[in-house]
N, C-alpha and C positions, 0 to 999 in steps of 0.2 A: 616711573617707579621711584620712590624715595629710598635711596640706598642706606640712609642713616637710621632707618627704623630698627629697633633692637629686638628683632624676632627673626627666626629662620626664614630663608627664602626657598621655596619649592621649585625645582627645575620643571618646566612645563612638559618636557618630553620624557625624562627618566623618572621623575617623581622623587628624586633624591633631594634632601634638604641641604642648604648651603648657608654659610655665614658670608654676608656681603656688607662691606663697610667702606664709606668714602674716606680717603686719606686726608687728614687735615692739611690745609694749604702750606703751613710752615714745615711740614714733614715730606712733602712731595719730592723735593730735591734729594732727600736722603733715601726715601723708600724707592723712588724711581718709577712710580705708577700712581694713577689717580684713584684706584680702588683695590681693596684687599678682598680676595675671594678664597674661601676654603671649604672644601666638601666636608660635610658632617657624616657622610657614609651611612646614612640611614634613611628609610622611608617612613619610619614611625614618628608621628607628630610629637608625642610626649617625650620620646628619647631625643628627638631633635632639639626640643626646647632645653633639655638638660645639657646636652653637648654644646649647644649654642652659647649658653651662659659661661661654660668653662672656656670655650674658644675666645669669646669676647673679652673675658678677663685677661687671658694671655695676650691678646692683641693690644689691649690698653696698657698693659705692663711693658710690652715691647716699645710702644710709642713713648712711654714715660722714660724709658732707658735712653732712647734716641735723643730726647730733649735734655738729658742730664749732662752737665759739664764734665770735662775730663778731670780726673782726680790726680793728686800729687801724692807720691809715696816716699817715705824716707828710706835711708839705707838699711835701717833696722827692719822696716817692713819687708824690704826686698830680701834680706837675709832669712826672715821667717818663711817667706814664700818659697824659697828655693831649696828648703830642706828636703822636699820631695825628690828633687833631682839627685841630690847626694845619696839619699836612701834608696831610690830606685836603682841607681847604678850598683850600689853595694848588694842590694837584693838580687839583681839580675846576674851578677857575677860571683855570688857568694860561694857557690859550689866549686867553681874553677876560677879563682881570682886572676890567674895569668891570662885568661881569655879576653880581658879588657885591653884592647889595643888601639881604641879610637883616640883616647886623650893621652898624649905624651907629656908627662909632667915637666920635662925639660923645655918643651915649647910652651905648654900651658902657663907656666909661671911668668911668661913674658906678655901674656895677653892683656890688653887694655892699659899697658904702661906707656906713658907719653911724657913730654917735657913738663907737663903739669899733672903728676900722678895724684890719685885720690888720697893716698896716704903717704906717710914719711917712711924713710928707710930703704927705698929702692936703690940698688947700686947704679952708679952713673952709667956703667956699660950697658945696662938694660933699658936705657931711655933713648928713644929715637923719634924722628918726625914720622908722620903718617906715610910720607913718600918713601922713606928708607926701611920701613919695617919688613921683615921677611914675609914671603908669600904664605908660609905655613901659619904664622901668627895671625895674619889677616884672615885666613880661612877659619881659624878657631873663633875669632871675634865675630865674623859673619854668621857662623853657626849659632853662637850664643844669642845674637840679636834675633835670629829666626825663632829659636826656642822661646825667647822672651815673648815675642808676638803671639806664638801659638799658645803659650800658657795663659796669657792674658785673655785670649779669645775663649779658651776652654773654661775659665772661671767667670767670664762675663764682666771683666773689669776694664774700664776705659781710663787710660792714664795719659799724661802729657809726654812729650818726647824725652824730656830729661828723666822722668821716672822710668820710662821704657829702657833707657840706657843704664840706669842704676840696676835694673833687674838683670840685664844682660851681663853686667860686670859681676853681679852676685852669682849668676849661674856659672860663670867662668871659675870663680873661687870655689863653688860647690863641686864642680867636676874635677878641679885640681885636688881638692881634699880627698875625694873618693878615689882618684887615680893613685895618689900617694898611699892611701890606706890599703888598696888592693895590691899594690906593689909590695908592701910590707908583708901582707898575708901570703902572697905568692912565694916570698922568701922565708916563710915559716913563722912569722910573727903575727899571731892571731889575738894578741892581748887586747882586751877592751872592746872586741867586736861583738855586737849583738844585732840580730836581725830584727828590725822594727816591723811589727805587723801592721799597726795603724799609722800610716804615713800622713802627715799634714800636707794639705794641698793649697791652702790659701791663707790670707791674713786672719780671717775670722772663721775658719773652718770649724764646724761643730763636730764633736766626737761622733764617729760612725757607729751606729747601733748594730751589734752583731746578731745574727739570726738565732732565735731560741731553738729551733729545730730545722732540719733540712739543710741543703747546701748553700753556701755563700756564692756570690757571683765569682769571686776569685777562685774558689774551689772548682767551679764549673770550667772556668777559663783554663786552669791548670790541667784539668782532666782532658779538655779538648786539645790542648797543646801536646800532651803526652801521647794521645792517640794519633793525631794528625801529623805530628812532627813538622811543623812549619819552619820556615827559615828563622834565624835568630831575630832578624829585623821585624818580620811579621809578628812573631811572638811578643817582642818588646812593645811594638805599637799597639797591638790588640789588648795586652794587659794594661797598658796605660789608659786606653779607652774605658776599660772596666773600672779602673780607679776613678776616672772622671765621673762616670755614671753613679758610682757608689757615693761619692761626695755630694753629687747633686741630689740624690734621693735621701741621704741622711741615714741609710741603713744598707746592709749588704746581703739581705735575705732575698735570694733569687725567686722564691715562691711568692713573695709579696708584690713583685713588680706587676703592674697593671698596664693596660693599653693607655689609660689616662696619664700614668707616670711617664711613659715613653713619648706621648704627645707633648707633654709639658717640656720634656728634655729637648725634643725637636724644636719647639718654639724658642726655647732659650738659646739653642745653637744658631737659629736664624737671627735672633736679636743681636748675637755677637758679630754678625756680618759674614758668617761662613757661607760659602757657595752651596747651592742645593746639591750639586754633584758631590762635594766634599762630605756633606752630611749623610748622603745616601751611601756612598762607597767607603768612607773612612770612619764613620761613627755608627750608623744604624746597621750596616752589613756585619761588622764584627759582633755586635751584640746579638743580632739575629742568629748568626751561625753558632755562637756559644750557647745561647738558650736552646736552640734546636738540638745541640749535642746533649743537653740536659734532658730534653724530652725523649730523645732516641735511646738514652741509657737509663731511663726509668727514674730520674731524679725530679722531673717536673711533669705536670699533667698537660700543660699547654705552653705554647710559645706566643706571648702577647705581641712580640715584634712582627709576627707575620702579617698583622693588619695595620702596621704603621708604614706609610709610604710618603714620598715627597716628589713633587713634580720637578723634573729636570728638563729645562728648555735649552736646546742647542742654540748657541749664539754664533751666527755666521762670522762675526768679527773675531771670535776666539778659536775658530776651527783650525786645527793643525794643518800645516802644509809642508811640503818638501822644499829643499833648497833648489833655487833656480840654477841654471847653468852658470850664470855670473857669480852667484853666491858660492857655489861649489868651487869654482876656479879661484876665487878670492881666498877661501879657507885653505885649499890644498896648496896654493902658492905660498901662503904664510907658513904652513906646516912644513914644507920642504926645507926651509931654512931655520927651523926651530932647533934650539940646543937640546931640548928634551927629546929623548928617544920615543917616549910615549906620545907626545904631541906630534912628532914627525910621522909616526906610523898609524896611530889609532884612527884618525879621520880617513886616511886612505883605505884602510881595511873595511871601514864601515861604508864608504862611498861605493866600493866595488863588490859588496856582498849583502848589504842591507842588514848586517848583524847589529845587535844591540851593543851600545858602548860598554855596558857592564860585562858582556860576554867577551869582548875583545880585551878588556882591561885585565882579565884574569887568565889569559893564555899563558901556557908554559912552553918551554922549548920542545918538549916531547909531543906537544899538540900539533906541531908543524911537521908534516912528513908527506911521503908520496903514497898515493893509492892508485893502483893500475898504471903507474908511471906518470900520474898527474899530481903536481904539488898542491897540497890541500892544508887546511887547518881544521882541527877537531874542536867543537864546542862541547865540552864534557863536564858532567856534574862533579867529576873528581877534582876539577880545577877550582870550583866554587859554585855557589848556589845559582840555579837557573829558574826562569819564570815558571816553566811547566815541563812535562815530559817531552813535548814536541820540540823543545829548545835544544835538546841534545842531538847533534847532527854533524855531518862532515860537509865542508864548504870548499870547493876548488878555488885556488887563487887566480885572480884575473891577471892577464898578461901585463897590465899597467903596473900592478903591484910587483910582479916579478922583474920587470924592466927597471923599476926604481931601486932594486937591490935588496928586497926584503929578505930573501934567503941568505944572503951574505950577512945581514944583520943578525938573523937567527943563529947562524953558525958561530958568530962572535960572542954569543951569550953563554953564560954558565948554565948548567942544568938548573931547572926550577922556573920561577916566573920570568917571562920575557921582559916585563916592565917592573923590575924590582924597586924602581924609584917610587912607585906607588905604595904607600903604607896601608895596611889593612884598616878599615874603618872600625867603629865601635863594635860591629858585629862580626869582625874578622874577615871582611870581604874587600878585595881590592876594587871590585866593581863600583862600590859606593864612592870610594875616594876618586876613582877615575872619572866618574860622571861629574862630580863637582869641579875637578880640575879643568876638564875640557870645556864644561859649560861656561866657566868664568873666562877662559881664554878666548872662546868664540865671541862672547859678548864684548870683550876688549877690542876685537877687530872691527867693531862698529856695526855688527849684525844684531840689531835690537828689536826687530819685528816680534811682537808678542805672540804671533801665530807660529813662530818658529821655535821648536824645541832644539836647542843647540846640539843635542846628541841624537834624539829620536827622529829628527827631520831627514837624516840620511836614510832611514828606513822608509819614510814616505816617498822620498825621491826614487829609491830603488824600485818601488812598486810602480811609480809613474813611468819610469824608463822601461820597465817590463812591458807595460801596455803600449808605449810609444814604439818600441822596436820589435814587437811581436813575439815576446818570450812566452812559452807555454805556461799557463796559469798554475797548473799543479806542480810544475818544476820550480817556479818562483816561490811557491809556498814551502816546498822542501828546502830551498836554499835559505829562506828567511826564518824557517822554523815555525811557520804558522800551521795551525791544525788542518788536517785534511777535511775538505768541506763535504765531500760526497762519499757514498759507499764505494763508488768506482775508484776514487782516489786511493782507497785502502788496498786495492788489488795490485799485485806486482811490486817490483823494486824500483828504486831510483838510482840507476847507475851513475857513478861519478863522471863517466864520459859524457852522459846526457846533461848533467848539471853544468859541467865545464862548457859544453857547447852553447848552452843558454846564456851563461854568464858572459861569454865572449861577445855576445850580441850587444852588450852594453858598451857604447863607445867611450874611448878614453877622453877624460876631461883635458881640453887643450890648455896647457900651462905655459 
């Protein structure tokens, strides 16, 4: 069969029509396969021809983008592009400006300053080599580079490395300006502040057409957020996705969004190089949930995103795994001599409980206490945001943690956060900061296997050890905060004595 024929291909068993197209030889290294296949999701021949023409045009555009050379942007271009970051921060914190705790202006003003600064006028004391710069400044710079890469992917712009760095610097300046403005507002100075409704998102962004009637996407998103009360991070991330889709469509009318529109958006995201799982979970899922809220509340007649899917293939080379005994020993050995209280205790608590690092990062002194005479720590929603309802739980402390002197450390702390050295992130959570700090530290130890998540791999390891040493499965789930799998699991209680008995079956890592 000639795969290059420009007509739909009918599956011999299902009768569903497909687009099948041979990948040009020059693009095979970039695409990673010999053939492009996409289901048209119809058995009607005339409808298949119409959808095939659309899908083929999208495919040809994607290939054209892959052949296009990287672009160069100026500092002025970068400044124009990052206005959305400044305005988004102001928009997000406009009601309570003191809630912005992610970007500290005293640290932020030093980001990207070097012996050869981009502009004149930097105090000599603010200039250092890359090796001497403080860890906090390096973290800010890394975050800005990540945001630059994500923004370029969102708007489909391929640039050279120097341009990417210009954009990262511009983002740092934008966040610095917004942090200073919010600080002034928090202190009562609201002069000159206006909330920008239509925020620019790219160099050549067209004005977004407002809906004549009916709700806008952002109005649906705000209604969804008000009812669902998501975490600040989820709300910020999902509203950002709505902004991206609005700019892509060129209008904000939720009722005008069609399946074809969302398929074009999906194709554009794929062309940007985003992983299928990222598109499914971080792009399509938020839009689907927000549109469904609109349907459920009488604002829309249907949800076009229900019929938009993307195949996600599990890659064995990328599957997460737990730390081996040797890796666990290496990390805990290094942690035991760390100057940071957080780095000293957080890996150990995760190693012997399977807790998420974000949960450990936000522990307070009052969260460590005795239950039925057994030393435990509480993972409580009062301390910070949790993943779900099952995450709130009590976890007995392993004897290895007790022998290391954890209770003495707790007693030495003042009331409040155990790890006060961790500053809240932009959403007010110490968990986000702790995750970044520990992840960098683990990678600096030389543990660079991509299948390892520097923080979450403790959780995988605990599950593996539970199977290896015969821990009761339902009790392991209670310890780690995983949902109860069966109806039987929902009957009865989980005594702390039983949880402690199971945890003690986990052997101590030989240090």
